Each structure stands twice: as C-alpha cells, then as structure tokens.
DOKOL-698738 format. One line per 8 residues: number of its first residue (from 1); their letters; for each residue x, y, z of N, C-alpha, C. Coordinates in nm, 4 decimals, decimal comma. Each point is the difference from the previous one (the first is absolute). Example, Ala and Ser with C-alpha at 12.3 -4.5 7.8 and 13.67 -1.06 7.14 Angstrom:
REM residues 2
1) as) 1,3190:-0,5690:0,7800:-0,0890:0,1190:0,0000:0,0900:0,1200:0,0000 ~ -0,0350:0,1050:-0,0720:0,0820:0,1190:0,0060:-0,0770:0,1090:0,0730
***
This chain:
REM residues 76
1) mtgcngng) -2,0532:-3,0003:1,0248:0,0764:0,0148:0,1212:-0,0885:-0,0437:0,1147 ~ 0,0560:-0,0782:0,0907:-0,0754:-0,0449:0,1161:0,0583:0,0628:0,1239 ~ -0,0657:-0,0215:0,1097:0,0441:0,0577:0,1266:0,1168:-0,0760:0,0592 ~ 0,0063:-0,0012:0,1315:0,1092:-0,0683:0,0708:0,0020:-0,1475:-0,0362 ~ 0,1151:-0,0584:0,0157:0,0141:-0,1401:-0,0370:-0,0482:-0,0945:0,1093 ~ -0,0559:0,0525:0,1072:-0,0581:-0,0853:0,1020:0,0928:-0,0307:0,1152 ~ 0,1275:0,0291:-0,0112:0,0898:-0,0303:0,1107:0,0346:0,1238:0,0821 ~ -0,0691:0,1093:-0,0269:0,0210:0,1206:0,0781:0,1204:0,0828:-0,0396
9) sgvirmsk) 0,0695:-0,0395:-0,1060:0,1205:0,0735:-0,0399:-0,0324:0,1268:-0,0775 ~ -0,1227:0,0128:-0,0486:-0,0388:0,1179:-0,0759:0,0497:-0,0002:-0,1435 ~ 0,0537:-0,1099:-0,0466:0,0497:-0,0091:-0,1373:-0,1181:-0,0061:-0,0950 ~ 0,0054:0,0806:-0,1027:-0,1074:0,0018:-0,0990:0,0397:-0,0892:-0,1160 ~ -0,0889:-0,0885:-0,0361:0,0247:-0,0878:-0,1143:-0,0719:0,0571:-0,1210 ~ 0,0714:0,0024:-0,1110:-0,0596:0,0489:-0,1234:-0,0059:-0,1134:-0,1000 ~ -0,1031:0,0017:-0,0805:-0,0106:-0,1020:-0,1040:0,1092:0,0229:-0,1036 ~ 0,0321:-0,1050:-0,0729:0,1018:0,0120:-0,1048:-0,0406:0,1013:-0,1052
17) sfksylre) -0,1283:0,0045:-0,0329:-0,0441:0,0944:-0,1028:0,0144:0,1442:0,0486 ~ -0,0251:0,0253:0,1290:0,0159:0,1352:0,0527:0,1471:0,0378:0,0044 ~ 0,0863:-0,0919:0,0390:0,1445:0,0260:-0,0004:0,0473:0,0318:-0,1414 ~ -0,0506:-0,0751:-0,0957:0,0362:0,0224:-0,1396:-0,0469:0,1371:-0,0452 ~ -0,1211:0,0377:0,0393:-0,0548:0,1310:-0,0338:0,0887:0,1110:0,0578 ~ 0,0384:-0,0139:0,1264:0,0858:0,1005:0,0632:0,1360:0,0089:-0,0685 ~ 0,0583:-0,1138:-0,0297:0,1302:-0,0029:-0,0669:-0,0073:0,0698:-0,1358 ~ -0,1050:-0,0293:-0,0759:-0,0170:0,0632:-0,1313:-0,0223:0,1505:0,0132
25) aiervkdk) -0,0762:0,0406:0,1010:-0,0249:0,1430:0,0219:0,1298:0,0723:0,0333 ~ 0,0809:-0,0605:0,0838:0,1289:0,0597:0,0364:0,0895:0,0092:-0,1223 ~ 0,0019:-0,1021:-0,0823:0,0820:0,0012:-0,1212:-0,0448:0,1101:-0,0962 ~ -0,1306:0,0226:-0,0095:-0,0497:0,1084:-0,0861:0,0465:0,1361:0,0512 ~ -0,0059:0,0185:0,1316:0,0456:0,1267:0,0582:0,1499:0,0168:-0,0221 ~ 0,0769:-0,1085:0,0193:0,1444:0,0060:-0,0238:0,0296:0,0351:-0,1452 ~ -0,0713:-0,0630:-0,0935:0,0210:0,0281:-0,1426:-0,0257:0,1472:-0,0309 ~ -0,1061:0,0544:0,0576:-0,0330:0,1406:-0,0218:0,1102:0,0906:0,0560
33) rieqliel) 0,0488:-0,0321:0,1198:0,1049:0,0808:0,0621:0,1286:-0,0090:-0,0810 ~ 0,0320:-0,1164:-0,0539:0,1185:-0,0163:-0,0850:-0,0136:0,0865:-0,1246 ~ -0,1178:-0,0003:-0,0617:-0,0231:0,0857:-0,1173:0,0227:0,1462:0,0353 ~ -0,0494:0,0424:0,1156:0,0156:0,1389:0,0422:0,1471:0,0337:0,0231 ~ 0,0742:-0,0918:0,0605:0,1424:0,0240:0,0233:0,0763:0,0099:-0,1309 ~ -0,0330:-0,0838:-0,0955:0,0661:0,0046:-0,1308:-0,0287:0,1340:-0,0673 ~ -0,1244:0,0470:0,0112:-0,0349:0,1309:-0,0569:0,0821:0,1124:0,0638 ~ 0,0378:-0,0180:0,1268:0,0815:0,0999:0,0697:0,1495:-0,0187:-0,0264
41) grvkmedg) 0,0342:-0,1033:-0,0749:0,1395:-0,0213:-0,0367:0,0742:-0,1041:0,0816 ~ -0,0677:-0,0663:0,0917:0,0649:-0,1038:0,0814:-0,0272:-0,1351:-0,0639 ~ 0,1054:-0,0638:-0,0509:-0,0169:-0,1319:-0,0606:0,0704:-0,1093:0,0797 ~ 0,0858:0,0406:0,0929:0,0766:-0,0939:0,0807:0,0401:0,0723:0,1278 ~ 0,0133:-0,0731:0,1086:0,0403:0,0609:0,1266:0,1512:0,0224:0,0012 ~ 0,0427:0,0914:0,0838:0,1433:0,0306:0,0090:0,0810:-0,1201:0,0466 ~ -0,0633:-0,0914:0,0754:0,0708:-0,1195:0,0470:-0,0005:-0,1125:-0,1035 ~ -0,0547:0,0293:-0,1187:0,0025:-0,0976:-0,1087:-0,1254:-0,0837:-0,0136
49) rqlyeltl) -0,0894:0,0066:0,0971:-0,1227:-0,0800:-0,0092:-0,0934:0,0568:-0,1065 ~ -0,0684:-0,0903:-0,0674:-0,1027:0,0379:-0,0955:-0,1262:0,0376:0,0771 ~ -0,0827:0,0841:-0,0596:-0,1214:0,0447:0,0687:-0,0910:-0,1164:0,0375 ~ -0,0102:-0,1006:-0,0853:-0,0882:-0,1126:0,0286:0,0452:-0,0805:0,1215 ~ 0,1242:0,0198:0,0447:0,0507:-0,0716:0,1168:-0,0402:0,0664:0,1318 ~ -0,0527:0,1204:-0,0062:-0,0331:0,0751:0,1202:-0,1373:-0,0380:0,0539 ~ -0,0163:0,0206:0,1303:-0,1316:-0,0181:0,0600:-0,0861:0,1204:-0,0338 ~ -0,1276:-0,0125:0,0237:-0,0893:0,1126:-0,0235:0,0391:0,1188:0,0878
57) seldheyr) 0,0376:-0,0252:0,1227:0,0428:0,1083:0,0892:0,1238:0,0708:-0,0537 ~ 0,0950:-0,0761:-0,0511:0,1212:0,0601:-0,0564:-0,0324:0,0820:-0,1251 ~ -0,0897:-0,0525:-0,0831:-0,0406:0,0735:-0,1197:-0,0685:0,1310:0,0375 ~ -0,0891:-0,0062:0,0986:-0,0690:0,1211:0,0448:0,0981:0,1030:0,0542 ~ 0,0963:-0,0454:0,0785:0,0997:0,0909:0,0561:0,0818:0,0669:-0,1111 ~ 0,0440:-0,0788:-0,0947:0,0793:0,0538:-0,1107:-0,0826:0,0988:-0,0825 ~ -0,1270:-0,0318:-0,0217:-0,0873:0,0893:-0,0754:-0,0150:0,1341:0,0722 ~ -0,0240:-0,0054:0,1312:-0,0134:0,1249:0,0762:0,1287:0,0816:-0,0068
65) cmkemrrr) 0,1143:-0,0655:0,0110:0,1287:0,0700:-0,0081:0,0200:0,0635:-0,1372 ~ -0,0302:-0,0745:-0,1049:0,0167:0,0526:-0,1359:-0,0929:0,1184:-0,0244 ~ -0,1237:-0,0093:0,0467:-0,0948:0,1102:-0,0169:0,0485:0,1241:0,0754 ~ 0,0520:-0,0194:0,1196:0,0500:0,1124:0,0795:0,1210:0,0631:-0,0670 ~ 0,0910:-0,0806:-0,0529:0,1173:0,0545:-0,0693:-0,0436:0,0800:-0,1228 ~ -0,0971:-0,0516:-0,0722:-0,0490:0,0692:-0,1192:-0,0656:0,1340:0,0399 ~ -0,0785:-0,0044:0,1089:-0,0672:0,1214:0,0460:0,1035:0,1054:0,0408 ~ 0,1022:-0,0425:0,0708:0,1031:0,0940:0,0450:0,0779:0,0593:-0,1165
73) srcs) 0,0264:-0,0820:-0,1020:0,0771:0,0509:-0,1139:-0,0808:0,1023:-0,0796 ~ -0,1300:-0,0105:0,0012:-0,0851:0,0975:-0,0686:-0,0056:0,1316:0,0774 ~ 0,0177:-0,0071:0,1307:-0,0081:0,1191:0,0841:0,1300:0,0804:-0,0027 ~ 0,1068:-0,0581:-0,0439:0,1314:0,0675:0,0023:0,0145:0,1013:-0,1093
***
C-alpha cells in the first residue's frame, strides 16, 4: 500500500497482491460466518437469497440476530 496518489485527493493505491490478500481474507471470514449460520439452522434468507450471496455485513447482522434469538429462547 502506498500513500497519496500525488494529486492531493488522498486516494490510497494498493498493489494487486494486497487487494488479492484482502479479498481472500474477507472470503475466509464470510465462509466462517456462513458455517456458523448453518450450525444455527439458517441455510437461506427469508427473501430467498443464499448465504453466499450476502455481504459480510449482512452475514454478521444475521449471525447476531440468530444468536440473540437462540439466547432468548433458552431464557424462556
């Protein structure tokens, strides 16, 4: 990763290998979150989308919701 691109815009340029590394890291985190959701019983979203179609943020949100629902059902 390098600093500013020289035109004062503050845009950071990343090498292709670093972008690839980040993309792979995100995919690993997504895969892990999908595994966790499947373990909680979520294999597909209510709107019909498959888990692999979701962004990492959407997967995280769904995971937090599922964990909270599970926690609440144990408390009842």
